[in-house]
N, C-alpha and C positions, 0 to 999 in steps of 0.2 A: 363623247357622251357614254354613259352607262346607266343601267337600271337595276334596281333591286327586285327580288321576286318574293312574293308571299303566297304560300300554298296552304289552303284551309280545307281540312276534312276531305282530301282527295280520295274518292272511292270509285272503283271501276271494276266491272265484272265482264267476263266473256263467257256467255252461256251460264253454266252453274259454277264456274270458277271465279272467285273474287281475287283479282290481281293486286288492287290497291285497297287497303283497309283503313281508310280515314287518316291519311297522312297529313300532318301539319309540319311545315318547314319554312324557315325564313332564310333567304340568301341576300347578304348585304351587297349593296351597290359597289361595283369596282373590285369585287373579290373573285377568287377562284375556288369553286366548290367541286370536289371530286366525290362521286357516288360509287360506292363499292357494294358488292353483294354477289351471292351465287346466281347461276343461271336460273331464270324463272322467278326471281325475287320481286320483280316489278320495276326494275331500274329504267328500262327503256320505255315502258308504258308511262311512267311518271314524267320522263323527259318529253315524250310526245304530247302529254297533257299540257305542258307549260305553254306550247304554242298552238294548242287546240287541234293537233293532228289526231288526238284521241279525245273524244268528248266524255267528260266525267259524268258518272251517274249521280253522284252527289259531290258537294264541295265546289270550290272555284279557285282560280289562279289570278293573281294581280301582278302585273309587270310594270314597274315605273309608275305605280299609282293607278293603273288602268286595268279594269276587269278584262280578261282575255276570252274572246269567243262568245261572251254573253253580256247582257245588260239587265239592270233591275227594272222590272215592270210589275207594278201592283204587288210589291213585296215578294216577287218570285223572279227567278233568273230565266231570261228568255234568250234563245239563240240569236246571235247577230246574223246578218246576211253574209253570204259567201264573199261578197265584195268587201264588206267591212272586216271580215276575218283576214282576208288576204292583205288588206292594208295594215292590220296589226302585225301580221307575220313578216312584213317587210322590215320591221324593227328588230326582228328576232332571227338571227342567223342559225341555220341547222346544218350540221355536218354528219352525214349518215355513215354507217360502217361500210356500205357497199358503193360509195361515191355518188351514184345517181346522176352521172353526167349524161348529157344528150349525145349519143354516139354519132349523129349526123352533123354536129356542129364542131368547128375548130375549138381549141382550148380557149382562145380569146373570146370567141362568140359565146361559149358556155358562161364565161365570167360576166359578160356585159348584157346577156339576154334579159335578165330581170330589171336592171336599171333602165334600159331602153324601153321595155314594156311599160314601165311606170312613168315614162315621160322625160327621162334624162336625154339631152341631145346626144346623137350618135357619136360625134367627135369627142365630146367630153367623156362619155362612157368608155370609149375605146382608150382614151388617154389614161383614165383611172384604171382600166382593166390591165393595161400594160404595166403600170406602176405596181399593181397588186401581184401580177405574175413575177415581176422582178423581186418583190418582197418575199415570195415563197421559193425563190431560186429557179424559176422556170421561164425567164424572159425569152430564151431562145426557142421555146416550144410553142409560141403563140399560134402558129399556123398548123400545128400537128392536130391529129384527131385522137380522142381518148384511147382507141385501140392501139395506137402507136406508142403509148406511154406505159411505164411500169405501174403497178398498183400504188406504190408510194407516191409517184408523180401525180397520178390521178387524184389521190387524196389531197395532195397539196393544192391542186387546181380547185377541188371542192372547197377547201378552206378559203382560197382567194375569192371564189364565187360567194361564199357566205359573207365575206367582208365587203363585197361590192356595194351593198346598200347602206354601209356604215351603221350597222346595227348597234343597239344599246346592250344587247345580250346575245351571246353565242352558245348554242347547245351542241355538244359533241357526243354522239352515241357510239361508244366503242370504236373510235376512229382508226385504231390500228389492228382490230381483230381479224380483218380480212387480208392482212398483209403478211408476206414472208418475213421472217424475223430480221433479216438484214436490211429491210426497208423501213422498219419501225422508227429507227432513230431520227431520220430526216423529218418525218411527220411530227414526232414529239418535239423536235427542236423548233419547228414553226409555232407550235402551241406554246412552248416556253416563251418565245418572243412575244406572242400575243398577251401572255400573262403579265407582262411588264407594262402594258399600254393603258391599264385602267379600265378596259372593257370587262364587264361581268361575264365570267365563263362558268359553265356547268358542264362537267366532263364525267361521263360514265366510262370507266376503264378498268382493265385488269392489270395495268402496268403499275405495280406497287412502288417501284423506285421513283417513277415519275410523280405519282401521287404524293409521296413523301416530300419531294423536292419542290413541287409547284403549288400544291394546294394551300390555301389559307384555312380551309375547313374540309374535313372528311365526314361524309355521312354514310353509315353502314345500314343497308336495307336488307331485310330478310322476310320472306312470306308476306310481302305487301305492307310491311310496317317499318318505321325507323326504329332500329334497335339501339343505335348509339351514334353520337356525333361529337365532334370536337376538333382540336388541332391535330395535325399529323402525329405529333409526339404523343398526344393523349390517346388517340384511337389505335395507332399502330404499335406503340411501345407499352402503353399502360391501359389496355382496354378494360372497362369495368364489367362488361357483360360476358358471360360464358359463351354465348353464341358467337360473339365477335372473336373471342379467343380461339374457338374451334375453327372458324373460317380462316383466320390468319395463320393458324398452324399448318394449313394445307397450301397456302399461296405464298408465304414469305420464305 
């Protein structure tokens, strides 16, 4: 399964700083979208708004045809209960830049914790967890603890954990930015493999070669707005906007 995403007028401020300035964006089901932009441009905030980790001040997000985090009540948007929001998030995998693994749990227990908490039988969850660890090349590490793994290995565990609930959509927030350069390749290879499965992926990254190779669509964001979007060839090789050209001249 996979799900498309519709973002309408996404607006978000922190104090007196407006981080998202009315973003409209459509992400087609089963595609890989890479979001590029300078630090502070709003990329991570937009990603976190998709699964309601950040509550928008204005606008809304629809995933797979369903409003996320809110419902319509008397022509206004009303916040869902925390339980309802958690149920929606179970369909949306999220891979953070700093892994966010539970240090007191083994690698396998990190992967199966969410499915078990949502009612999956323990034996079935552990069987699926082992299959996912094998998928990310860590079958032999199931009894290890996060501190015993490299950063790249921990990030691959985080990806396995995101897959454990069989989400319709997976969000990656700069999944390689906290890694030593020699560990980046293994993590990107796992995401490359996922890109071929038909699951909708949205990836915030600075890895330009990866973006060119894997993305169906690239979205360039600056100062809380979508500046440009298109295929990798259109955005990376023939950008229409001067701001995009300026950014690419510094990173390519």
